[in-house]
Rosetta silent file (secondary structure, phi, psi, omega in degrees, C-alpha in Angstrom):
SEQUENCE: MTKRTLLTAATALSLLALCGCQTPANGPATAQRQPSPEELDAMRQTCQFLKEAGHYFIATTDHDQPRVRPFGTVNLFENRLYIQTGRRKNVARQLLANGKVELCALKGDRWIRISGILVDDNRREPKQAMLDAYPNLKAMYSPDDDNTMVLFFRPGSVTVTIHSFKDKPVTLNF
SCORE:     score description
SCORE:     0.000 S_00000001
   1 L     0.000  144.519  175.679   62.557   29.575 -107.807 S_00000001
   2 L   -86.221  167.394  178.225   61.157   32.517 -109.607 S_00000001
   3 H   -61.855  -43.417  175.315   59.078   35.185 -107.946 S_00000001
   4 H   -56.617  -45.148  177.529   56.033   33.972 -109.864 S_00000001
   5 H   -60.588  -46.513  179.465   56.508   30.367 -108.582 S_00000001
   6 H   -66.708  -37.175  174.041   56.740   31.553 -105.008 S_00000001
   7 H   -64.493  -39.174  177.532   53.649   33.725 -105.373 S_00000001
   8 H   -66.434  -44.958  174.644   51.745   30.903 -106.870 S_00000001
   9 H   -60.059  -43.554 -179.408   52.815   28.494 -104.133 S_00000001
  10 H   -66.219  -39.443  177.404   51.952   31.046 -101.386 S_00000001
  11 H   -64.216  -41.082  177.651   48.572   31.635 -102.981 S_00000001
  12 H   -64.188  -42.407  179.811   47.799   27.909 -103.134 S_00000001
  13 H   -64.644  -41.264  178.580   48.787   27.449  -99.490 S_00000001
  14 H   -61.413  -47.225  179.390   46.591   30.443  -98.508 S_00000001
  15 H   -63.661  -40.684  175.642   43.608   29.007 -100.314 S_00000001
  16 H   -64.785  -36.302  177.726   44.052   25.580  -98.674 S_00000001
  17 H   -63.760  -42.042 -177.017   44.359   27.260  -95.253 S_00000001
  18 H   -61.896  -32.179  179.394   41.117   29.198  -95.933 S_00000001
  19 L   -86.624    1.238 -178.738   39.172   26.021  -96.600 S_00000001
  20 L    82.321   12.655 -178.810   40.560   24.377  -93.471 S_00000001
  21 L   -78.128  152.041  178.847   42.695   21.972  -95.351 S_00000001
  22 L   -74.021  128.077  177.124   45.894   20.537  -93.850 S_00000001
  23 E  -131.998  163.861  175.308   49.000   22.240  -95.191 S_00000001
  24 L   -59.481  -28.599 -177.239   52.595   22.160  -93.929 S_00000001
  25 L   -81.499  -32.304 -173.429   52.046   25.703  -92.605 S_00000001
  26 L  -116.667   -1.600  179.342   48.876   25.276  -90.666 S_00000001
  27 E    66.516 -171.671 -174.133   48.647   21.596  -89.659 S_00000001
  28 L   -69.371  111.498  167.735   45.270   19.881  -89.690 S_00000001
  29 L    49.456   37.363  179.915   42.341   22.146  -90.149 S_00000001
  30 L   -91.193  -32.527  178.414   43.522   24.961  -87.891 S_00000001
  31 L   -83.227  137.393  176.795   42.985   28.008  -90.113 S_00000001
  32 L  -153.589  155.092  175.220   39.436   29.025  -90.619 S_00000001
  33 L   -80.942  135.769  178.737   37.258   31.889  -91.654 S_00000001
  34 L   -81.699  132.639 -179.556   35.242   33.124  -88.689 S_00000001
  35 L   -71.549  152.120  179.722   31.527   32.860  -89.266 S_00000001
  36 L   -73.209  163.499  175.131   29.373   36.008  -89.227 S_00000001
  37 H   -52.833  -38.774 -178.557   26.807   36.277  -86.328 S_00000001
  38 H   -67.192  -39.365  179.795   24.109   35.185  -88.822 S_00000001
  39 H   -69.030  -41.689  176.654   26.078   32.121  -89.920 S_00000001
  40 H   -60.215  -42.251  176.734   26.814   31.205  -86.310 S_00000001
  41 H   -65.375  -39.084  178.128   23.084   31.493  -85.456 S_00000001
  42 H   -61.563  -41.946  174.376   22.272   29.365  -88.482 S_00000001
  43 H   -62.573  -41.693  176.985   24.692   26.680  -87.194 S_00000001
  44 H   -63.010  -46.424  178.551   23.185   26.821  -83.731 S_00000001
  45 H   -65.791  -37.315 -179.574   19.607   26.445  -85.047 S_00000001
  46 H   -66.753  -49.093  177.355   20.732   23.564  -87.332 S_00000001
  47 H   -53.775  -52.212 -176.113   22.549   21.842  -84.419 S_00000001
  48 H   -59.705  -43.176  176.037   19.638   22.291  -82.095 S_00000001
  49 H   -59.139  -48.132 -178.136   17.149   20.896  -84.602 S_00000001
  50 H   -64.683  -40.031 -179.620   19.267   17.828  -85.291 S_00000001
  51 H   -64.389  -42.586 -179.140   19.810   17.184  -81.544 S_00000001
  52 H   -70.261  -30.928  173.689   16.102   17.469  -80.770 S_00000001
  53 H   -66.586  -30.142  178.935   15.233   15.200  -83.703 S_00000001
  54 L    92.869  -53.785 -179.030   17.541   12.579  -82.158 S_00000001
  55 L  -136.164  160.398  176.158   18.554   11.030  -85.409 S_00000001
  56 E  -145.057  165.195  178.195   19.022   12.151  -88.959 S_00000001
  57 E  -113.055  138.608 -179.522   19.752   10.490  -92.217 S_00000001
  58 E  -119.970  134.460 -177.919   22.860   11.259  -94.214 S_00000001
  59 E  -109.632  127.234  176.957   23.182   10.667  -97.950 S_00000001
  60 E  -124.067  179.739  172.261   26.568   10.059  -99.563 S_00000001
  61 E  -121.148  144.513  177.671   27.683    8.602 -102.917 S_00000001
  62 E  -121.530   91.919 -168.046   29.479    5.394 -103.451 S_00000001
  63 L    60.762 -109.461 -177.652   30.850    5.810 -107.024 S_00000001
  64 L  -107.789   10.322 -174.636   27.531    6.306 -108.867 S_00000001
  65 E  -105.787  118.259  171.702   25.307    4.732 -106.160 S_00000001
  66 E   -66.591  147.662  177.979   23.564    6.870 -103.489 S_00000001
  67 E  -131.978  132.603  179.007   23.912    5.568  -99.943 S_00000001
  68 E  -133.046  137.293  179.948   21.751    6.689  -97.028 S_00000001
  69 E  -152.870  160.626 -179.005   22.009    5.720  -93.372 S_00000001
  70 E   -85.512  150.265  174.680   20.984    7.052  -89.938 S_00000001
  71 E  -133.359  167.536 -178.406   23.344    9.046  -87.794 S_00000001
  72 L  -142.973   -2.247 -176.327   22.853   10.605  -84.385 S_00000001
  73 L  -103.181  138.867  170.700   25.897   12.794  -83.602 S_00000001
  74 L  -159.445  137.452 -172.935   26.187   16.498  -84.114 S_00000001
  75 E  -152.795  139.108  170.517   28.264   19.037  -82.208 S_00000001
  76 E   -90.848  121.213  179.080   29.318   22.678  -82.376 S_00000001
  77 E  -144.600  134.273 -176.160   33.032   23.111  -81.771 S_00000001
  78 L    42.639   44.681  177.935   35.209   26.066  -82.580 S_00000001
  79 L    62.478   33.991  175.155   32.334   27.703  -84.531 S_00000001
  80 E  -135.674  145.380  179.601   32.021   24.680  -86.835 S_00000001
  81 E   -93.951  122.572 -174.024   29.253   22.117  -87.080 S_00000001
  82 E  -114.787  153.352  162.826   30.666   18.550  -86.751 S_00000001
  83 E  -126.177  172.926 -173.373   29.437   15.001  -87.164 S_00000001
  84 E  -138.657  144.679  174.407   31.139   11.816  -86.157 S_00000001
  85 E  -153.574 -179.327  176.295   31.618    8.320  -87.599 S_00000001
  86 E   -96.266  134.332 -178.776   34.127    5.469  -87.518 S_00000001
  87 L   -61.177  -25.279 -178.409   37.016    5.759  -89.921 S_00000001
  88 L   -87.211   -0.773  179.598   36.834    2.002  -90.767 S_00000001
  89 L   -81.367  153.740  172.007   33.243    2.296  -91.999 S_00000001
  90 H   -56.005  -36.134 -177.149   32.222    2.457  -95.654 S_00000001
  91 H   -64.492  -31.135  177.674   30.667    5.841  -95.030 S_00000001
  92 H   -68.038  -43.865  175.804   34.056    7.195  -94.079 S_00000001
  93 H   -59.177  -41.165 -178.116   35.600    5.999  -97.306 S_00000001
  94 H   -65.166  -42.212 -177.356   32.724    7.595  -99.208 S_00000001
  95 H   -70.045  -30.099  178.683   33.023   10.925  -97.382 S_00000001
  96 H   -71.784  -34.254 -178.070   36.793   11.058  -98.017 S_00000001
  97 H   -76.069  -32.663 -179.604   36.226   10.364 -101.742 S_00000001
  98 L  -155.279  104.680 -171.440   33.400   12.943 -101.952 S_00000001
  99 L   -77.081   -5.915  179.333   32.537   15.229  -99.075 S_00000001
 100 E   -69.957  127.911 -178.118   29.246   16.415 -100.627 S_00000001
 101 E  -138.499  162.676  162.502   26.335   15.268  -98.475 S_00000001
 102 E  -130.293  141.138  173.654   22.742   15.840  -97.648 S_00000001
 103 E  -116.042  150.501  178.131   21.156   15.359  -94.276 S_00000001
 104 E  -147.019  132.086  178.396   17.498   15.056  -93.470 S_00000001
 105 E  -136.862  153.525  179.557   15.738   14.873  -90.115 S_00000001
 106 E  -119.777  131.184  174.270   12.044   14.919  -88.957 S_00000001
 107 E  -138.187  105.247 -177.573   10.867   16.563  -85.745 S_00000001
 108 L    62.685 -125.177  177.009    7.122   16.627  -85.179 S_00000001
 109 L   -94.835   16.456  179.435    5.582   18.427  -88.156 S_00000001
 110 E  -128.043  148.020  178.580    8.805   19.954  -89.347 S_00000001
 111 E  -136.182  156.054 -175.727   11.761   18.578  -91.212 S_00000001
 112 E  -123.428  140.776  174.550   15.190   19.835  -92.087 S_00000001
 113 E  -124.938  126.920 -172.905   17.276   19.348  -95.193 S_00000001
 114 E  -120.446  125.271  176.781   21.013   20.156  -95.058 S_00000001
 115 E  -124.504  130.663 -178.315   23.270   20.253  -98.061 S_00000001
 116 E  -176.123 -172.274 -178.664   26.947   20.918  -97.803 S_00000001
 117 E  -118.512  124.609  178.637   30.496   19.630  -97.971 S_00000001
 118 E   -94.814  143.754 -174.745   32.085   17.811  -95.083 S_00000001
 119 E  -124.561  127.959  178.682   35.817   18.087  -94.305 S_00000001
 120 E   -67.088  132.728  175.648   37.788   15.491  -92.239 S_00000001
 121 E  -128.386  105.986 -174.207   39.423   17.002  -89.100 S_00000001
 122 L   -92.009   14.869 -179.367   41.824   14.586  -87.602 S_00000001
 123 L   -74.696  152.949 -178.859   42.816   16.708  -84.591 S_00000001
 124 H   -67.567  -41.523 -172.640   42.366   15.325  -81.064 S_00000001
 125 H   -58.676  -50.740  177.543   40.374   18.367  -79.728 S_00000001
 126 H   -64.497  -27.971  173.569   37.281   18.015  -81.921 S_00000001
 127 H   -62.175  -50.803 -177.988   37.290   14.288  -81.340 S_00000001
 128 H   -60.550  -43.260 -178.829   37.360   14.818  -77.587 S_00000001
 129 H   -61.610  -40.064  176.673   34.623   17.458  -77.803 S_00000001
 130 H   -65.889  -42.735 -179.984   32.377   15.077  -79.695 S_00000001
 131 H   -72.593  -26.141  172.342   32.932   12.225  -77.309 S_00000001
 132 H   -68.020  -36.300 -179.180   32.341   14.565  -74.354 S_00000001
 133 H   -76.834  -21.641 -178.438   28.971   15.532  -75.992 S_00000001
 134 L  -133.104   71.145 -171.037   28.141   11.813  -76.538 S_00000001
 135 H   -57.606  -25.693 -177.466   29.721    9.878  -73.619 S_00000001
 136 H   -64.500  -22.008  177.401   28.050    6.625  -74.682 S_00000001
 137 H   -71.974  -15.840 -174.151   30.406    6.570  -77.663 S_00000001
 138 H   -70.621   -9.372  173.743   33.512    6.338  -75.456 S_00000001
 139 H   -74.980  -21.666 -178.218   32.909    2.590  -75.199 S_00000001
 140 L  -113.935  -22.030 -174.471   33.672    2.319  -78.945 S_00000001
 141 L  -130.191  155.620  176.508   35.793    5.343  -79.700 S_00000001
 142 L  -139.069  147.575  175.403   38.729    7.335  -78.255 S_00000001
 143 L   -63.023  -16.583 -177.615   40.165   10.664  -79.340 S_00000001
 144 L  -100.886   -1.934 -179.086   43.469    8.887  -79.606 S_00000001
 145 L   -83.415  171.083  178.951   42.512    5.922  -81.673 S_00000001
 146 L   -93.905    8.066  179.991   42.857    5.617  -85.409 S_00000001
 147 L  -100.501  -37.750 -175.890   39.169    4.973  -85.863 S_00000001
 148 E   -61.614  125.055 -179.715   37.394    8.070  -84.528 S_00000001
 149 E  -125.064  118.500  173.795   36.463   10.371  -87.370 S_00000001
 150 E  -116.629  142.358 -179.522   35.010   13.816  -87.006 S_00000001
 151 E  -133.148  142.513  176.020   34.064   16.004  -89.951 S_00000001
 152 E  -114.843  157.570  177.408   32.870   19.574  -90.129 S_00000001
 153 E   -77.811  127.443 -178.091   30.760   21.395  -92.670 S_00000001
 154 L   -65.515  125.639  179.294   33.029   23.512  -94.798 S_00000001
 155 L   -50.102  136.018 -179.749   32.208   27.197  -94.256 S_00000001
 156 L    85.372   -6.403 -176.368   30.255   28.737  -97.061 S_00000001
 157 L  -103.704   -4.534 -166.983   29.082   25.372  -98.468 S_00000001
 158 L  -103.247  130.906  170.740   25.989   24.801  -96.384 S_00000001
 159 E  -123.096  123.981 -177.469   22.354   25.407  -97.229 S_00000001
 160 E  -115.891  132.096  171.371   19.742   24.435  -94.630 S_00000001
 161 E  -129.362  126.975  179.657   16.015   24.473  -95.295 S_00000001
 162 E  -105.406  120.211 -179.332   13.452   23.873  -92.515 S_00000001
 163 E  -108.166  164.480  174.598   10.110   22.866  -93.858 S_00000001
 164 E  -158.304  158.507 -179.951    6.656   22.412  -92.363 S_00000001
 165 L   -69.352  -29.394 -172.194    3.163   21.585  -93.675 S_00000001
 166 L  -112.035  -15.247 -179.517    1.751   24.879  -92.497 S_00000001
 167 L  -117.435  160.618  173.864    4.551   27.520  -92.687 S_00000001
 168 L   -64.690  142.438  174.254    6.805   28.734  -95.509 S_00000001
 169 L   -53.271  145.111  173.742   10.199   27.078  -95.724 S_00000001
 170 E  -112.736  126.161 -178.169   13.015   28.821  -93.835 S_00000001
 171 E  -111.963  132.903  177.975   16.441   28.828  -95.547 S_00000001
 172 E  -126.887  149.490  178.774   19.715   29.334  -93.673 S_00000001
 173 E  -131.134  147.169  170.679   23.269   29.408  -95.010 S_00000001
 174 L  -161.084    0.000    0.000   26.660   29.021  -93.398 S_00000001
């Protein structure tokens, strides 16, 4: 191998690790950029809003067709905002094909819109954390099964806008 080839390969692995992608060097989603205090606060506000709303709607794409369905799971783990679904569901196939999503939830006279990219994290720890946060899911899912799927919002990809009929929109990024 030439020096240039080695440098290119090392650069590619570094970029994959930065985005949290699985590589031979870092395993599944272990390397991550640490969020700034502002980004962490934005994640906490987003998570709190979604939990208080109870349910939200997630929009994905299925080839050229939009698909929208209700979800109810959201969790902060290792400074990342996660959602959960079943790996055998159509939504999982859609998310693996195209991680770009939008979420929307209504709480009283305020609503939230979240746009970002979801990344599959197949590690046991985030699955366990999600199931601990939602114990009712343990009847259907296990951190050790091949069906439980947790995904986190890729750092730097998320724009959150909180709207109301009486106040100016608030925009958050992380």
